[in-house]
MIDO-708698 format. One record per residue (C-alpha): residue number from 1; residue in one letter; x, y, z. Coordinates in steps of 0.2 Angstrom, whole numbers, plus 2048, in hexadecimal, padded with zeros to 3 digits. Layout:
# MIDO-708698
+-----+------+-----+-----+-----+
! seq ! type !  c1 !  c2 !  c3 !
+-----+------+-----+-----+-----+
! NUM !    A !   X !   Y !   Z !
...
+-----+------+-----+-----+-----+
***
This chain:
# MIDO-708698
+-----+------+-----+-----+-----+
! seq ! type !  c1 !  c2 !  c3 !
+-----+------+-----+-----+-----+
!   1 !    M ! B9E ! 21E ! 884 !
!   2 !    A ! BA8 ! 22C ! 87F !
!   3 !    E ! BB5 ! 230 ! 872 !
!   4 !    R ! BC6 ! 236 ! 87A !
!   5 !    V ! BD5 ! 23C ! 871 !
!   6 !    I ! BE5 ! 236 ! 87A !
!   7 !    E ! BF7 ! 23C ! 877 !
!   8 !    V ! C05 ! 231 ! 87C !
!   9 !    D ! C17 ! 234 ! 876 !
!  10 !    G ! C10 ! 242 ! 86B !
!  11 !    V ! C04 ! 236 ! 862 !
!  12 !    E ! BF2 ! 23B ! 862 !
!  13 !    L ! BE6 ! 22C ! 861 !
!  14 !    C ! BD3 ! 22D ! 862 !
!  15 !    T ! BCB ! 220 ! 86D !
!  16 !    E ! BBA ! 21B ! 873 !
!  17 !    S ! BB5 ! 210 ! 882 !
!  18 !    F ! BA6 ! 206 ! 887 !
!  19 !    G ! BA1 ! 1FF ! 898 !
!  20 !    D ! BA8 ! 200 ! 8A9 !
!  21 !    P ! BBA ! 204 ! 8AB !
!  22 !    A ! BBA ! 1F8 ! 8BA !
!  23 !    D ! BB6 ! 1E9 ! 8AF !
!  24 !    P ! BC3 ! 1DF ! 8A6 !
!  25 !    P ! BCA ! 1E9 ! 897 !
!  26 !    V ! BC9 ! 1E4 ! 885 !
!  27 !    L ! BD3 ! 1ED ! 878 !
!  28 !    L ! BCC ! 1ED ! 866 !
!  29 !    V ! BD9 ! 1EF ! 858 !
!  30 !    M ! BD2 ! 1F2 ! 847 !
!  31 !    G ! BDB ! 1ED ! 836 !
!  32 !    L ! BE5 ! 1F9 ! 82C !
!  33 !    G ! BDC ! 207 ! 823 !
!  34 !    A ! BCD ! 206 ! 82E !
!  35 !    S ! BC7 ! 211 ! 83C !
!  36 !    M ! BC0 ! 20B ! 84D !
!  37 !    L ! BAE ! 20D ! 845 !
!  38 !    W ! BB1 ! 1FB ! 83D !
!  39 !    W ! BAF ! 1F5 ! 84F !
!  40 !    E ! B9D ! 1F9 ! 84E !
!  41 !    E ! B95 ! 200 ! 85E !
!  42 !    D ! B88 ! 1F2 ! 860 !
!  43 !    F ! B96 ! 1E6 ! 861 !
!  44 !    C ! BA0 ! 1F0 ! 86E !
!  45 !    R ! B90 ! 1F2 ! 878 !
!  46 !    M ! B8E ! 1DF ! 878 !
!  47 !    L ! B9F ! 1DD ! 87F !
!  48 !    A ! B9C ! 1EA ! 88C !
!  49 !    A ! B8B ! 1E3 ! 891 !
!  50 !    G ! B95 ! 1D3 ! 894 !
!  51 !    G ! B9F ! 1DC ! 8A2 !
!  52 !    R ! BAE ! 1E2 ! 898 !
!  53 !    F ! BB6 ! 1F3 ! 896 !
!  54 !    V ! BB8 ! 1F5 ! 884 !
!  55 !    I ! BC4 ! 201 ! 87B !
!  56 !    R ! BC4 ! 204 ! 868 !
!  57 !    Y ! BCF ! 211 ! 860 !
!  58 !    D ! BD4 ! 219 ! 84F !
!  59 !    H ! BE5 ! 214 ! 848 !
!  60 !    R ! BF0 ! 222 ! 842 !
!  61 !    D ! BEA ! 229 ! 831 !
!  62 !    T ! BD8 ! 223 ! 835 !
!  63 !    G ! BC9 ! 22B ! 83D !
!  64 !    R ! BCD ! 239 ! 849 !
!  65 !    S ! BDF ! 233 ! 84E !
!  66 !    V ! BEE ! 23C ! 848 !
!  67 !    T ! BF0 ! 23D ! 835 !
!  68 !    Y ! BFF ! 23F ! 82A !
!  69 !    E ! C02 ! 245 ! 818 !
!  70 !    P ! BFB ! 237 ! 80C !
!  71 !    G ! C0A ! 22D ! 805 !
!  72 !    R ! C15 ! 233 ! 814 !
!  73 !    P ! C10 ! 229 ! 824 !
!  74 !    G ! C20 ! 22C ! 82E !
!  75 !    Y ! C1C ! 21D ! 838 !
!  76 !    T ! C1D ! 20A ! 837 !
!  77 !    G ! C12 ! 1FA ! 83B !
!  78 !    A ! C1C ! 1F9 ! 84C !
!  79 !    D ! C16 ! 20A ! 850 !
!  80 !    L ! C04 ! 204 ! 84E !
!  81 !    V ! C08 ! 1F6 ! 85B !
!  82 !    A ! C0F ! 203 ! 867 !
!  83 !    D ! C00 ! 20D ! 865 !
!  84 !    A ! BF6 ! 1FF ! 86C !
!  85 !    V ! C01 ! 201 ! 87C !
!  86 !    R ! BFE ! 213 ! 87C !
!  87 !    V ! BEB ! 211 ! 87C !
!  88 !    L ! BEC ! 206 ! 88B !
!  89 !    A ! BF8 ! 211 ! 894 !
!  90 !    A ! BED ! 220 ! 891 !
!  91 !    H ! BDF ! 217 ! 899 !
!  92 !    G ! BE9 ! 211 ! 8A8 !
!  93 !    I ! BE8 ! 1FF ! 8A3 !
!  94 !    P ! BF7 ! 1F4 ! 8A6 !
!  95 !    A ! BF1 ! 1E5 ! 89B !
!  96 !    A ! BE1 ! 1E1 ! 891 !
!  97 !    H ! BD9 ! 1D3 ! 887 !
!  98 !    V ! BDE ! 1D8 ! 875 !
!  99 !    V ! BD2 ! 1D5 ! 866 !
! 100 !    G ! BD9 ! 1D8 ! 855 !
! 101 !    V ! BD1 ! 1D6 ! 844 !
! 102 !    S ! BDA ! 1D4 ! 833 !
! 103 !    A ! BEB ! 1DE ! 834 !
! 104 !    G ! BE5 ! 1E3 ! 846 !
! 105 !    G ! BE7 ! 1D0 ! 84A !
! 106 !    A ! BF9 ! 1D1 ! 843 !
! 107 !    L ! BFC ! 1E1 ! 84E !
! 108 !    A ! BF4 ! 1D7 ! 85D !
! 109 !    Q ! C01 ! 1C8 ! 85A !
! 110 !    S ! C0F ! 1D5 ! 85A !
! 111 !    L ! C08 ! 1DD ! 86A !
! 112 !    A ! C08 ! 1CC ! 873 !
! 113 !    L ! C1A ! 1C8 ! 86D !
! 114 !    D ! C22 ! 1D9 ! 871 !
! 115 !    H ! C17 ! 1DF ! 87F !
! 116 !    A ! C11 ! 1CF ! 887 !
! 117 !    E ! C0E ! 1D7 ! 898 !
! 118 !    R ! C01 ! 1E2 ! 890 !
! 119 !    V ! BF6 ! 1D3 ! 889 !
! 120 !    L ! BEB ! 1C8 ! 894 !
! 121 !    S ! BE4 ! 1BE ! 885 !
! 122 !    L ! BE3 ! 1BF ! 872 !
! 123 !    V ! BD4 ! 1BE ! 866 !
! 124 !    L ! BDA ! 1BE ! 854 !
! 125 !    I ! BCC ! 1C0 ! 847 !
! 126 !    S ! BCE ! 1BE ! 834 !
! 127 !    T ! BE1 ! 1BF ! 835 !
! 128 !    S ! BF1 ! 1B5 ! 831 !
! 129 !    P ! C02 ! 1B1 ! 839 !
! 130 !    A ! C0B ! 1C2 ! 83A !
! 131 !    V ! C1C ! 1BB ! 83E !
! 132 !    P ! C26 ! 1AC ! 839 !
! 133 !    D ! C26 ! 19D ! 845 !
! 134 !    D ! C36 ! 192 ! 845 !
! 135 !    G ! C3D ! 19E ! 838 !
! 136 !    D ! C30 ! 19D ! 82B !
! 137 !    L ! C1D ! 1A1 ! 828 !
! 138 !    P ! C12 ! 192 ! 824 !
! 139 !    S ! C14 ! 18C ! 812 !
! 140 !    D ! C02 ! 187 ! 80F !
! 141 !    L ! BF9 ! 197 ! 811 !
! 142 !    P ! BEE ! 19A ! 802 !
! 143 !    P ! BED ! 1AB ! 7F9 !
! 144 !    P ! BDE ! 1B7 ! 7F9 !
! 145 !    T ! BD0 ! 1B1 ! 7EE !
! 146 !    E ! BCF ! 1B6 ! 7DB !
! 147 !    E ! BC1 ! 1C2 ! 7DE !
! 148 !    F ! BCB ! 1CB ! 7EC !
! 149 !    V ! BDA ! 1CC ! 7E1 !
! 150 !    R ! BD0 ! 1D2 ! 7D2 !
! 151 !    F ! BC8 ! 1E0 ! 7DD !
! 152 !    A ! BD8 ! 1E5 ! 7E4 !
! 153 !    S ! BE0 ! 1E6 ! 7D3 !
! 154 !    T ! BD2 ! 1EE ! 7C9 !
! 155 !    A ! BC8 ! 1F9 ! 7D4 !
! 156 !    R ! BCA ! 20C ! 7D2 !
! 157 !    V ! BC6 ! 21A ! 7DE !
! 158 !    D ! BC7 ! 22D ! 7DD !
! 159 !    R ! BCD ! 232 ! 7EE !
! 160 !    S ! BC8 ! 244 ! 7EB !
! 161 !    D ! BB6 ! 23F ! 7E9 !
! 162 !    A ! BAD ! 239 ! 7F9 !
! 163 !    D ! BA0 ! 230 ! 7F0 !
! 164 !    S ! BAD ! 226 ! 7E6 !
! 165 !    V ! BB6 ! 222 ! 7F6 !
! 166 !    I ! BA6 ! 21C ! 7FE !
! 167 !    D ! BA1 ! 211 ! 7EF !
! 168 !    H ! BB2 ! 209 ! 7EE !
! 169 !    Q ! BB2 ! 205 ! 801 !
! 170 !    V ! BA1 ! 1FE ! 800 !
! 171 !    A ! BA6 ! 1F3 ! 7F1 !
! 172 !    Y ! BB5 ! 1EE ! 7FB !
! 173 !    A ! BAA ! 1E9 ! 80A !
! 174 !    R ! BA0 ! 1DE ! 7FE !
! 175 !    V ! BAF ! 1D5 ! 7F8 !
! 176 !    L ! BB5 ! 1D2 ! 80A !
! 177 !    A ! BA4 ! 1CB ! 80F !
! 178 !    G ! BA9 ! 1BC ! 805 !
! 179 !    G ! B99 ! 1BA ! 7FA !
! 180 !    R ! B91 ! 1AB ! 803 !
! 181 !    R ! B85 ! 1B6 ! 80E !
! 182 !    P ! B79 ! 1C5 ! 809 !
! 183 !    F ! B83 ! 1D5 ! 80A !
! 184 !    D ! B7A ! 1E4 ! 812 !
! 185 !    E ! B80 ! 1F2 ! 806 !
! 186 !    A ! B75 ! 1FF ! 80E !
! 187 !    A ! B7D ! 1FC ! 81F !
! 188 !    A ! B8E ! 1FC ! 818 !
! 189 !    R ! B8B ! 20C ! 80F !
! 190 !    V ! B86 ! 215 ! 81F !
! 191 !    L ! B95 ! 20F ! 829 !
! 192 !    V ! BA1 ! 213 ! 81B !
! 193 !    R ! B9A ! 224 ! 818 !
! 194 !    R ! B9B ! 228 ! 82B !
! 195 !    D ! BAD ! 222 ! 82B !
! 196 !    V ! BB2 ! 22D ! 81C !
! 197 !    E ! BA9 ! 23C ! 823 !
! 198 !    R ! BB0 ! 23A ! 835 !
! 199 !    A ! BC2 ! 238 ! 82F !
! 200 !    H ! BCE ! 247 ! 830 !
! 201 !    D ! BD5 ! 242 ! 81F !
! 202 !    F ! BCE ! 232 ! 818 !
! 203 !    D ! BDB ! 231 ! 80B !
! 204 !    A ! BE9 ! 230 ! 818 !
! 205 !    A ! BE3 ! 21E ! 81C !
! 206 !    G ! BEC ! 219 ! 80C !
! 207 !    N ! BFC ! 21B ! 815 !
! 208 !    H ! BF9 ! 20A ! 81D !
! 209 !    D ! BFC ! 202 ! 80C !
! 210 !    S ! C0E ! 208 ! 80C !
! 211 !    L ! C13 ! 205 ! 81E !
! 212 !    T ! C23 ! 1FC ! 822 !
! 213 !    D ! C24 ! 1EF ! 830 !
! 214 !    G ! C30 ! 1F8 ! 83B !
! 215 !    E ! C38 ! 1EE ! 849 !
! 216 !    V ! C2E ! 1DE ! 848 !
! 217 !    P ! C2E ! 1D1 ! 856 !
! 218 !    Q ! C3B ! 1C4 ! 856 !
! 219 !    A ! C33 ! 1B7 ! 860 !
! 220 !    P ! C28 ! 1A9 ! 857 !
! 221 !    L ! C15 ! 1A8 ! 859 !
! 222 !    S ! C18 ! 198 ! 863 !
! 223 !    S ! C1F ! 1A3 ! 871 !
! 224 !    I ! C0E ! 1AB ! 874 !
! 225 !    A ! C08 ! 1A6 ! 885 !
! 226 !    V ! BF7 ! 1AE ! 887 !
! 227 !    P ! BE7 ! 1A5 ! 884 !
! 228 !    T ! BE3 ! 1A8 ! 872 !
! 229 !    L ! BD3 ! 1A6 ! 868 !
! 230 !    V ! BD3 ! 1A6 ! 855 !
! 231 !    I ! BC3 ! 1AB ! 84C !
! 232 !    H ! BC2 ! 1A9 ! 839 !
! 233 !    G ! BB5 ! 1A9 ! 82B !
! 234 !    T ! BB5 ! 19A ! 820 !
! 235 !    A ! BB2 ! 1A6 ! 811 !
! 236 !    D ! BBF ! 1B3 ! 815 !
! 237 !    P ! BC5 ! 1B9 ! 804 !
! 238 !    M ! BD5 ! 1C2 ! 80A !
! 239 !    F ! BDB ! 1B5 ! 816 !
! 240 !    P ! BD3 ! 1A4 ! 812 !
! 241 !    L ! BCF ! 199 ! 821 !
! 242 !    R ! BE0 ! 190 ! 821 !
! 243 !    H ! BE8 ! 1A0 ! 827 !
! 244 !    G ! BDE ! 19F ! 837 !
! 245 !    E ! BE1 ! 18D ! 839 !
! 246 !    A ! BF4 ! 190 ! 838 !
! 247 !    L ! BF3 ! 19D ! 846 !
! 248 !    A ! BEA ! 191 ! 851 !
! 249 !    E ! BF7 ! 183 ! 84D !
! 250 !    R ! C06 ! 18F ! 851 !
! 251 !    I ! C00 ! 197 ! 861 !
! 252 !    P ! C00 ! 18B ! 870 !
! 253 !    G ! BEF ! 187 ! 876 !
! 254 !    A ! BE6 ! 192 ! 86A !
! 255 !    R ! BD4 ! 18D ! 865 !
! 256 !    L ! BCC ! 190 ! 854 !
! 257 !    L ! BBA ! 196 ! 851 !
! 258 !    A ! BB5 ! 194 ! 83F !
! 259 !    L ! BA6 ! 19F ! 839 !
! 260 !    Q ! B9D ! 196 ! 82B !
! 261 !    D ! B9B ! 1A0 ! 81B !
! 262 !    A ! BA2 ! 1B0 ! 824 !
! 263 !    G ! BAE ! 1BB ! 81B !
! 264 !    H ! BBB ! 1C7 ! 821 !
! 265 !    G ! BB7 ! 1D0 ! 831 !
! 266 !    I ! BA8 ! 1CF ! 83C !
! 267 !    D ! B98 ! 1CD ! 832 !
! 268 !    P ! B89 ! 1D5 ! 83B !
! 269 !    A ! B81 ! 1C4 ! 83C !
! 270 !    D ! B90 ! 1BD ! 846 !
! 271 !    R ! B91 ! 1CB ! 852 !
! 272 !    P ! B88 ! 1C2 ! 860 !
! 273 !    A ! B92 ! 1B2 ! 85E !
! 274 !    V ! BA2 ! 1BB ! 85D !
! 275 !    A ! B9E ! 1C6 ! 86C !
! 276 !    A ! B99 ! 1B6 ! 876 !
! 277 !    A ! BA9 ! 1AD ! 871 !
! 278 !    I ! BB4 ! 1BC ! 876 !
! 279 !    L ! BAB ! 1BE ! 887 !
! 280 !    D ! BAD ! 1AB ! 88A !
! 281 !    H ! BC0 ! 1AC ! 885 !
! 282 !    T ! BC3 ! 1BB ! 890 !
! 283 !    A ! BB9 ! 1B5 ! 89F !
+-----+------+-----+-----+-----+
***
């Protein structure tokens, strides 16, 4: 395991790998505004122990990857999809099993549509259909929960004060957890503090909130031809379960694994089950 900064097409991205490079590769794509630390080390090690070569990386404007002036990202969502290809190319990997969570799941869908030759299989966690199918998105997708909307609209943070940023991020993590299980605030605070202190400029992560899509895939989700596993918590406050169900319905042959009372992302209690499901899917 070692961090490695790659540079492809003038873009510097910080990556980290786990396991034997001779094993089948798994690329982990995190959601927007989040560094690779949110793919926690013990989860990566579970996958590596199962015989996978695991790569996680910092998106632009997170962690130790290239950062831009806050409010002026100078790149699009399509560039973030291309970054996944850059990471694979830098590691000499022609194609990988791709695991995306939240907006990282949307990036993974676009990757499978625009760069199908790079994707061996998909695992889509806590995400939603990213492109229209048959000209439209599903009409029955529920909005975020009232608690999520209330937090997003009322929470305040002083980005010049690290403690204020950490408090805000921990509170956000609590909301994302869904409220049906105990929330380990101490563990969340340790992770958030590490994320804030490790970043070149944590404030730059806010650039992800203003990204334009760029050139989006034209093909529908029904054209995805790789084996796909959808994993979704039944208490996800950002994308309620129906979002995961819609994905599984629209991608041919996709399977849905619903995690009872789980929120958005991978709860520590679910890591063994999720890792086992990914290992089985990528076998």
